[in-house]
N, C-alpha and C positions, 0 to 999 in steps of 0.2 A: 446295138441293134443291127440286125442283118438287113441288107438292102437287096432286093426289094422286100418290103414287109406288107402284110395284108391282113384281112379279117373278113368278118361276115356278121350278119344278124343271127339271132338265136336259132331260126329255122333254116338258115342257109340260102334263102331266096335271093338276098342281096349280098354280093361280095365286092371286095375292092383290093387293089394292089397299088402300092406307092413305090415309085421308081427312084426316089431320092431320100436323103436324110432329112429328118424334120428340121424346120426352122427353129422350133422350140417345143418344149413340153411343159405344161402348166397344170396346176390344180386350180380350177376356177371355182371360186366361192360366191359368184354373183347370185342374186336372188332368183334370176331366171333359171339358171342351172339347177338350183335347189328345187324350184317348183316343178320343172319339167322332168327331173330325174327321180324325185322323191328321196334324194340323198343330200348330205350337207355340202358336197362339192362334187365336181366332175373332173376327172383327169382328161386333159385335152392335148392332142398332138397337132401342132400348127404346121401346115405344109402348103405348097402351091397347088391349087386346083388342077392345073394342067399337067401335073406329075402323077395324078391319081387316075387309075383306070377302074371304072365301076361296071358291074354287070348285074342284071336283074332290075326290076322296077321298084324304085323307092318313091316315097311321097314327100314332097317339100311342104312343110307346115309353117305358116306364119305364126310367130309368137304373139301372144296377147298379154304377155307380162310387161308392165310398164317399164321403160328404160332398159329393155333387154339389149345387152351388148352383142348378142348373137341372135339376130332377128328371124332367122329361118333355121329349121331343124329338119333333117332327113330321117324318115322312119320307114321301116319295112311295113307294107300294107297288110302282110299276113300275121307276123308275130308282134308287131308294134315296137320292135327294138329301135332305140335312137342310135343312129350311126354317126352322123355328122352334124355340125352347126356351121352357119355362115352368116355373114353380115353384108348388108347392101353397100356399106361404105367401102369395103375392101372385097369386091367380088372375086378377086384372084386368089384369095386365101380360103382354105378349108380347115375346119377344126374337127379332127377325127376323135370320136370318143374312144379312149384307150381301152376300155373294157370290151370293145368290139374286135380288138386285135386277136389274131390266132394265138399269139403269145404275149399276153399283157404284162408278163413279168419283165419285159424289156423296157417298160415305161420308167423313165428317170426324170422326174420333174426338176426344172431349174428354178422355179419360183411358185409361190402361192399368190394368185392374183385375185382382185376384187375382195381383198380382205376387209374392206369397209362393210361388206355384207356377211362376213363369216359368222357362223353361229359361235357363241361364247364357249360352248362345251366341246368344240372340235379341238383336238390336240394336233396342232400343225407341226411339221418337221422343223426343228429349230436350226437345222443346218442349211436351209435354203432361204433366199431373200423373200420378203413380204412386200407386195405391191398393193397400194391402197385401192387403185382401180385397174385400168388396163395397162399392160406393159407397152413400151414404145413400138414393138413389132406389130401390135394390134391397133396402133394409131393414136393413142392418147399418151399424155405426159405422165411419167412416174411421179407420184406425189409422196 
């Protein structure tokens, strides 16, 4: 992955640049990611909020999904693209939706997380670890 890396929403109203390497990259299978994306999992890039420069007006939406590990999501008010997720417990961490990247082909997940919520019909990569809930970098113990 080239640094800096960046991305934008579908209409280009909201853009971002990250000035550092990601802390981690995960495929998140939590129920909240499934319900808010309409997909079986969301590829996420974990980074420090203070290393990301954003432009354009995005809207922070509170999640209404019970037990959502990512309690806020940032969306473009124009095209409704979901760009980021965040958690009140770790406000310094930003979870960038990898499909918002200018070049999503650079996404290389290091683990599937929240596999306790994974849909049984999803074919996960057998070459990366599976984490029952959140990985240690997001604040919970690996089970």
